[in-house]
C-alpha positions in Angstrom: 0.0 0.0 0.0 1.4 3.4 -1.0 2.0 5.9 1.8 2.0 9.5 0.8 5.4 11.1 1.2 4.8 14.7 0.0 2.0 16.3 2.0 0.4 19.7 1.6 -1.3 21.5 4.5 -3.6 24.3 3.8 -4.2 26.7 6.7 -1.4 27.8 9.1 -3.5 28.4 12.2 -3.3 26.4 15.4 -4.5 23.1 13.8 -2.6 23.6 10.5 0.8 24.3 12.1 0.2 21.4 14.5 -0.4 19.1 11.5 2.7 20.5 9.8 4.8 19.7 12.9 3.3 16.2 13.2 4.1 15.3 9.6 7.6 16.9 9.6 8.6 15.0 12.7 7.5 11.8 11.0 9.9 12.6 8.1 7.4 13.6 5.4 8.0 16.5 3.1 5.5 19.1 4.1 4.3 22.1 2.0 2.3 24.7 3.9 0.0 27.2 2.2 -2.2 29.8 3.7 -4.2 32.4 1.7 -3.3 35.1 4.2 0.0 36.7 3.1 2.9 35.7 5.3 0.8 33.2 7.4 2.4 30.1 6.0 5.9 31.4 6.7 4.9 32.3 10.3 3.4 28.8 10.7 6.6 27.1 9.7 8.6 29.5 11.8 6.4 28.6 14.8 7.2 24.9 14.4 10.9 25.7 14.2 10.6 27.7 17.4 8.9 24.7 19.0 11.8 22.5 17.9 14.4 25.0 19.3 12.6 25.0 22.6 12.7 21.2 22.6 16.4 21.3 22.0 16.9 23.8 24.9 15.0 21.5 27.2 17.0 18.4 26.2 14.0 16.7 24.6 15.5 16.7 21.1 19.0 16.9 19.6 20.0 19.8 17.4 20.5 17.4 14.5 16.9 16.0 14.9 15.5 19.6 14.9 17.5 20.4 11.8 15.9 17.3 10.1 12.4 18.5 11.0 13.2 22.0 9.6 14.5 20.5 6.4 11.1 18.7 5.9 9.0 22.0 6.0 8.5 24.6 3.3 6.1 27.5 3.1 4.4 27.9 -0.3 3.6 31.2 -2.0 0.5 29.9 -3.8 -1.7 26.9 -4.1 -0.1 25.8 -7.4 3.0 24.9 -5.5 1.2 21.9 -4.1 1.1 20.2 -7.5 3.4 17.4 -6.5 1.6 16.5 -3.3 0.4 12.9 -2.7 -2.0 14.2 -0.1 -3.3 17.6 0.9 -4.9 18.2 4.3 -7.2 21.2 4.5 -7.4 23.0 7.9 -9.1 26.2 7.1 -12.2 27.9 8.5 -15.1 25.6 9.4 -17.4 26.8 6.6 -18.8 24.5 4.0 -18.7 27.0 1.1 -15.0 27.9 1.9 -14.0 24.3 2.0 -15.8 23.4 -1.2 -14.2 26.3 -3.0 -10.7 25.2 -1.7 -11.3 21.6 -2.9 -12.3 22.9 -6.3 -9.0 24.8 -6.6 -7.1 21.8 -5.4 -8.7 19.5 -8.0 -7.5 21.9 -10.7 -3.9 21.6 -9.4 -3.4 18.1 -8.1 -2.9 14.9 -10.1 -5.9 12.6 -10.2 -4.6 10.0 -7.7 -3.7 12.6 -5.0 -5.8 12.4 -1.8 -7.8 15.3 -0.5 -8.6 15.3 3.3 -10.5 17.8 5.4 -9.8 18.4 9.1 -13.5 19.3 9.6 -14.9 18.6 13.1 -18.6 19.3 12.4 -19.3 19.3 8.7 -20.3 16.2 6.8 -17.4 15.0 4.6 -19.8 14.0 1.9 -21.1 17.6 1.7 -17.5 18.8 1.2 -16.9 16.2 -1.5 -20.2 16.7 -3.3 -18.7 19.5 -5.4 -15.6 17.5 -6.4 -15.1 15.8 -9.7 -13.5 12.8 -7.9 -15.3 12.4 -4.5 -13.8 9.0 -4.2 -10.5 10.5 -3.2 -11.9 12.8 -0.5 -11.9 11.8 3.2 -12.0 13.4 6.6 -8.8 13.5 8.6 -9.8 14.9 12.0 -7.1 15.9 14.4 -7.2 17.0 18.0 -5.3 19.9 19.6 -2.4 19.9 20.2 -1.9 17.6 17.2 1.6 16.2 18.0 0.5 15.3 21.6 -3.0 14.0 21.0 -2.2 10.5 19.8 -5.4 9.8 17.9 -6.6 10.8 14.4 -10.1 10.1 13.0 -10.3 8.9 9.4 -13.7 9.7 8.1 -15.0 7.6 5.2 -17.7 9.5 3.3 -20.3 7.6 1.2 -18.1 7.7 -1.9 -14.7 7.5 -0.3 -12.6 4.7 -1.8 -11.5 2.0 0.6 -8.0 2.3 -0.8 -7.9 6.0 0.3 -8.9 5.0 3.8 -6.2 2.4 3.9 -3.5 4.8 2.7 -4.5 7.3 5.4 -4.5 4.6 8.0 -1.0 3.6 7.0 0.2 7.2 7.1 -1.2 7.9 10.6 0.0 4.6 12.0 3.5 5.3 10.7 3.7 8.5 12.8 2.9 6.6 16.0 -0.6 8.0 16.3 -3.6 5.7 16.6 -5.8 5.8 13.4 -9.5 5.2 14.0 -12.0 4.9 11.2 -15.5 6.3 11.5 -18.5 6.7 9.3 -19.4 10.1 8.0 -21.9 10.7 10.8 -22.5 13.8 13.0 -19.7 14.3 15.5 -17.8 11.4 13.8 -16.6 9.3 16.7 -14.9 11.3 19.5 -17.3 14.3 19.5 -20.3 11.9 19.2 -19.1 9.7 22.1 -18.3 12.8 24.2 -21.9 14.1 24.2 -22.9 12.2 27.4 -20.4 14.0 29.7 -21.5 17.5 28.6 -25.2 17.0 28.1 -25.8 15.1 31.3 -23.6 17.4 33.4 -25.6 20.3 32.1 -28.9 18.5 32.8 -27.8 17.8 36.4 -27.1 21.5 37.0 -30.4 22.4 35.3 -32.2 20.1 37.8 -30.4 21.9 40.7 -29.1 18.5 41.9 -25.6 19.9 42.2 -23.6 23.0 41.4 -21.1 23.3 38.5 -18.2 22.9 40.8 -19.8 19.9 42.6 -20.4 18.1 39.3 -16.9 18.7 38.2 -15.5 17.6 41.5 -17.5 14.4 41.6 -16.6 13.4 38.1 -12.9 14.2 38.7 -12.4 12.9 42.2 -14.9 10.0 42.3 -15.1 8.8 38.7 -11.6 9.5 37.6 -12.1 12.0 34.7 -9.1 14.3 34.2 -11.5 17.2 34.0 -15.2 17.7 34.6 -17.6 18.8 31.9 -17.7 22.5 32.9 -13.9 22.7 33.2 -13.8 21.2 29.7 -16.4 23.6 28.3 -14.3 26.5 29.7 -11.2 25.1 28.1 -12.6 24.6 24.6 -14.7 27.8 24.7 -18.5 27.8 25.2 -19.0 29.5 21.9 -17.3 26.6 20.1 -18.8 23.8 22.2 -22.2 25.4 22.1 -22.2 25.3 18.2 -21.1 21.6 18.3 -23.9 20.7 20.7 -26.5 22.4 18.5 -25.0 21.0 15.3 -24.9 17.4 16.4 -28.5 17.7 17.8 -29.8 19.1 14.5 -27.9 16.7 12.4 -29.3 13.8 14.3 -32.8 15.2 13.7 -33.4 16.3 17.4 -32.4 12.9 18.9 -33.2 13.4 22.7 -29.9 11.9 23.7 -28.1 14.9 22.3 -30.5 17.6 23.4 -28.5 20.8 24.2 -29.1 22.8 27.4 -31.0 26.0 27.8 -28.3 27.1 30.2 -25.8 27.6 27.3 -27.2 30.4 25.0 -27.6 33.0 27.7 -24.0 32.5 28.8 -22.7 32.8 25.2 -24.8 36.0 24.8 -23.2 37.4 27.9 -19.7 36.7 26.6 -19.0 34.1 29.4 -17.0 31.8 27.0 -14.4 30.3 29.3 -10.7 30.7 29.8 -10.3 32.9 26.7 -12.6 35.6 28.3 -11.4 35.0 31.9 -14.9 33.9 32.8 -17.1 31.0 31.8 -18.6 28.6 34.3 -15.6 29.6 36.4 -13.7 32.8 36.8 -10.0 32.9 36.0 -7.1 35.0 37.1 -3.8 34.8 35.2 -5.1 31.8 33.5 -5.8 29.9 36.7 -9.3 28.8 37.8 -10.6 30.5 40.9 -12.1 27.9 43.2 -14.5 28.2 46.1 -13.2 27.7 49.6 -14.1 24.2 50.8 -17.2 24.0 52.9 -16.7 23.4 56.6 -17.5 19.9 57.8 -20.2 19.9 60.5 -19.4 18.9 64.0 -20.2 15.2 64.7 -23.4 14.6 66.7 -22.9 13.0 70.0 -24.8 9.7 70.6 -25.8 9.4 66.9 -27.5 6.2 66.0 -27.5 5.1 62.3 -29.7 2.6 60.5 -28.2 1.2 57.3 -30.4 -0.4 54.7 -29.8 -4.2 54.6 -29.7 -3.9 50.8 -26.9 -1.3 50.8 -24.0 -2.4 48.5 -21.4 -1.1 51.0 -23.1 -2.1 54.2 -20.0 -3.5 55.8 -17.9 -0.4 54.9 -20.7 1.9 56.1 -20.9 0.1 59.4 -17.1 0.5 59.8 -17.5 4.3 59.1 -20.3 4.5 61.7 -18.1 2.8 64.3 -15.1 5.0 63.5 -17.3 8.1 64.0 -18.3 7.0 67.4 -21.9 6.3 66.4 -24.0 3.2 67.0 -25.9 1.0 64.6 -29.7 1.0 65.0 -31.7 -2.1 64.2 -35.0 -0.5 63.4 -35.6 2.4 61.0 -38.5 3.6 63.2 -36.0 4.5 66.0 -34.8 8.1 66.4 -31.8 7.6 64.1 -30.2 8.6 60.8 -31.4 6.4 57.9 -28.9 5.5 55.2 -29.8 3.9 51.8 -27.7 3.2 48.7 -30.0 3.2 45.7 -29.1 2.4 42.1 -30.9 4.7 39.7 -33.5 5.8 42.2 -33.7 9.0 44.2 -34.0 9.0 48.0 -37.5 10.3 48.0 -38.8 7.4 45.9 -37.0 4.9 48.1 -38.6 6.4 51.2 -42.0 6.3 49.6 -41.6 2.7 48.5 -40.1 1.5 51.7 -42.1 3.5 54.2 -39.0 5.4 55.5 -39.1 8.8 57.1 -37.8 11.2 54.4 -36.8 13.8 57.1 -34.2 11.5 58.5 -33.1 9.7 55.3 -30.0 10.2 53.1 -28.5 8.3 50.3 -24.8 7.4 49.8 -23.7 6.6 46.2 -22.3 3.0 46.0 -20.4 4.2 42.8 -17.4 4.1 42.7 -17.1 2.9 46.3 -16.4 4.7 49.6 -12.6 4.9 49.5 -12.2 7.9 47.1 -14.8 10.6 47.3 -18.3 10.2 48.8 -21.6 11.5 47.5 -24.3 12.2 50.1 -27.8 12.7 48.5 -30.6 14.2 50.4 -34.3 13.5 50.1 -36.6 16.3 49.0 -37.1 17.2 52.7 -34.1 15.8 54.7 -33.9 17.9 57.9 -30.7 19.9 58.5 -29.9 18.0 61.7 -29.7 14.7 59.8 -28.0 16.2 56.8 -25.2 17.6 59.1 -25.0 14.4 61.1 -24.6 12.3 57.9 -22.0 14.6 56.5 -19.9 14.7 59.7 -20.1 10.9 60.0 -19.0 10.3 56.4 -16.1 12.8 56.7 -14.7 11.4 60.0 -11.9 9.4 58.3 -10.8 12.4 56.1 -12.4 11.3 52.8 -14.1 14.2 51.1 -17.9 14.4 51.0 -20.1 16.2 48.4 -23.7 16.9 49.4 -26.2 16.9 46.5 -30.0 17.2 46.0 -32.3 14.4 45.3 -31.8 12.8 41.9 -32.4 9.5 40.3 -28.9 8.0 39.9 -26.9 10.6 41.9 -24.3 12.3 39.6 -21.7 9.7 38.7 -24.3 7.0 38.0 -26.2 9.3 35.7 -23.2 10.5 33.7 -21.6 7.1 33.3 -24.9 5.4 32.3 -25.4 8.0 29.6 -21.9 7.7 28.3 -22.1 3.9 28.1 -25.5 4.1 26.4 -24.3 6.5 23.7 -21.3 4.3 23.1 -23.5 1.2 22.8 -25.6 3.0 20.2 -22.5 3.9 18.2 -21.5 0.3 18.2 -25.1 -0.7 17.3 -25.0 1.6 14.3 -21.4 0.4 13.4 -20.2 4.0 13.1 -16.9 2.5 14.2 -15.5 -0.8 15.4 -15.7 -1.5 19.1 -11.9 -1.3 19.5 -11.6 2.0 17.5 -14.4 3.4 19.7 -12.7 2.4 22.9 -9.3 3.7 21.8 -10.7 7.0 20.4 -12.4 7.8 23.6 -9.4 7.0 25.8 -6.9 8.9 23.6 -9.2 11.7 22.3 -11.2 12.5 25.4 -8.8 11.3 28.1 -11.3 9.1 29.9 -9.8 6.6 32.3 -11.5 3.7 30.4 -13.1 3.2 27.1 -16.9 3.6 27.4 -17.9 0.0 26.7 -15.1 -1.3 28.8 -16.3 1.0 31.6 -19.8 -0.5 31.1 -18.3 -4.0 31.6 -16.6 -2.9 34.8 -19.9 -1.6 36.2 -22.0 -4.4 34.7 -24.3 -4.1 31.7 -27.3 -5.1 33.9 -26.4 -2.3 36.4 -26.2 0.3 33.6 -29.5 -0.9 32.1 -31.1 -0.7 35.6 -29.9 2.9 36.0 -31.2 3.9 32.6 -34.6 2.3 33.1 -35.1 4.0 36.4 -33.9 7.4 35.0 -36.4 7.1 32.2 -39.2 6.0 34.5 -38.5 8.9 37.0 -38.1 11.6 34.3 -40.2 10.4 31.4 -37.4 11.6 29.2 -36.5 9.4 26.1 -32.9 10.6 26.3 -32.4 7.7 28.8 -34.0 4.9 26.6 -31.4 2.1 26.5 -29.6 1.1 23.3 -30.6 -2.3 21.9 -26.9 -3.2 21.9 -26.7 -2.7 25.6 -30.1 -4.4 26.4 -29.2 -7.6 24.3 -25.8 -8.0 25.9 -27.2 -7.5 29.4 -29.9 -10.1 28.7 -27.3 -12.6 27.5 -24.7 -11.8 30.1 -22.2 -10.8 27.4 -19.4 -8.3 27.5 -20.1 -5.0 25.9 -16.8 -5.3 24.1 -18.1 -8.4 22.2 -18.5 -7.3 18.5 -21.7 -7.8 16.6 -22.1 -11.2 15.0 -21.1 -11.4 11.3 -24.2 -12.2 9.1 -22.2 -13.5 6.1 -19.2 -15.8 5.5 -16.0 -14.0 4.7 
């Protein structure tokens, strides 16, 4: 299979110059063009500066930096790209502009040269529709910063030749990045799979279950995400992320799973875009997030008695916490005691109603991901302050942090993880990508600690299904309807990583 050796990059902005660096470091001859006068030269100079800094810090030899420099050249016009085997377009995210650029490229390049777009939100087939040879057009979606983000999405449009996909796969693999192949569907693979973290985080704040900071803290400290959804929105810019949310929702014909939040447009209108405006969901000073002072832990209540639900997943661990706090275990929930439950998918109020428990004295403790990292304390709709404070003080006795949230089916972590797994299962159901490409793309492109289907296996497909069913029953919202892929595997006791059966012999 032929691997392109001379590659053109159109656009010398952040993404374009990152692609130039990535290709040059892999030893390809790279020609950079930008319609803005002097921009291509500045892009190449920027990469050379990055190499010089790497030499100063001992991360690269001067000889290696010189080799990279020798691979790059700024071009004065688009005609200079004539000899390219591949041209990667990284210009403004505008369909008309991209179509016009590809029309110019077709007039310059030889018939077997490949055209690739770094689009993140446009359909590749739309870009290729105006081309004379749409079979040689594909998407090649990178993530910022390109040299460090070790995954590249190859998007096969309806008319893209399989040979083109294989050439691009070989090119990406030779650089040490992971090539994942996705259908030409809204959000492709990474942005599609990432919808759950954003949309469910926003929904939780809409429901006043938890604050922005509490949601981020729980998903970081309890679930193991590198950043919470609101920290990520501030990093990428709410104007950019807001458009992606609206675009994916519209392109999927108002699919409820991707419904945007009404919280976003007013913040964009107010200019609260994130780090780049020094204020988004958080305020920033000198580029650093300003965080709230930690809440004071209440004083433990003397003589506290605690009843723990016999069905609690962590009953033994909770009993040990009760003992360490100097409290005693109560045998009967009708006694004057704190009531502790650990529901999956339910809220505390519905548990109280179903079990005849006093909602004034009842709290929930999330069994996910366990009690040794960060604890979530959920109140019923009417939990009294005395019992709230008693529960918080008891759970914090051994120094583990506690976050107190309002009543919600599925707490915070359960809700978000169930939605993430469900969206990934639907991607697998539709064969937008292979299971392994999906898992690797999410880990490398989004930085999740596990791939979404692997995460579902760790929690258990039946448990995820239970949370989704209860969320849908409690809210009536079709956004929580389970994917058939998930439901079938849960029913059969199969791993979510098991691929779909092949219908025909090879």
